[in-house]
Residue, then its C-alpha position, 0 to 999 in steps of 0.5 A: m434820039g434813036y434806039k439801038n437795042s443791047p442784049h445785055r440786060s437783066g429781067g426779073s424784079p423791076m428797076v427802082p431808080q434812085g440815081i444816075v451814074i456818069h460813065y465815060t466810054a474809054g473809046r469812040y461813040d460808034g465803037a461803044v454802041g457797037w460794043f454794047q450790042n456785041p454778044a461777047s461784051r456782057v456790058s451795056a448802059h441805058f444811054v450813050v452820048a457823043r461829043d457832038g451831042r448825039r445820043v442813043q438809048m440802048v436799054p428800055l426804061p422802067d415805066p411808071d405806068t406798067a401798062g405803058p410802052r416801056d418795060g420795067n423788068y430790064k436793067a442795064w449792066h453798067c455798075k454791078g450791084g447798082n444796076g437795079i437802082y441806077f441809070g447809066i449814061e456813057h459819054e464819049y471820052g477817049y481813053p483813060g490817061a490820055t484825056g483832059p478837061a477839053d474832052w468834056t465838050e459843051e455839046m455833050l454835057d448839054s445833051s446829057a444834062e437835058l437827058s438827066a433832067y428828063l429822067c429826074t423829072l419822070y422818076g423823081i430822082p433828086i438832083e444832088v451833087p455826087l459823093d467825093p471821088d474817093t468815096r464808094d457808097w450808095f447814093t441818091g441823085f448823081g454819082g460817078h462810076y467810081n462811087v458805086p460799091g463793088n466797082d473798081h472803075t475811075d470814070p468819069s475821072q477828075y476832069f468831069p465838070w460836076d458843078y457845070y453839069i448839075n447846074r445844067v440839069w437844074d436849068y433843064s428841070f425848071r423848063l420841064l416843070e414849066a412845060g407840064p407835069p411828068s405824066a405829060l412826058a411821052p415815052s423815050g425813043t423818039q427825037a427830043t424837042a430842041p431847047s429854045a432860048s426864048a421859051p421852054p421846050a415842049y418835051q412831048t418826046l425824048 
């Protein structure tokens, strides 16, 4: 996984992660990456995941060890008042009103679930199912953009397969726990070890 820096991020107080917000891009993968780098956009996310499973990091992650390579003073601009407590993962999903269940490809969901499992394991985020799509409230675990108070977005839409996704996050989390403690995980920004059908991946890099 590569890194393409977005200038849209907040410094100051450290981010204290308690959950992950699932977004869709309302456009194509390359366009979303470019938009998050555009000085005029004033928006960003920690990660963008493509329909074919490619993913890119765009904002530094908080470092559990402040002497480490990450910078905990940066927060992505993806959900207003929730930026200080939620990671944002954008998914290539086309356009609102012109998409359906088939747009959530298995390759994209699997890649995103692997990423979410890494974040949950490293930062102690509970793997909890999201609130009802009509509920806006602060949550721990997983939620849609539509759940975060102060936001008026509708992503990831009624078509996002939450049950499948959460189950995949659990699967990858079990592999991570078998591979070693979270402290053994290396910094993000390098290529992930591909999951193996016969043995848990090493997850020394992401």
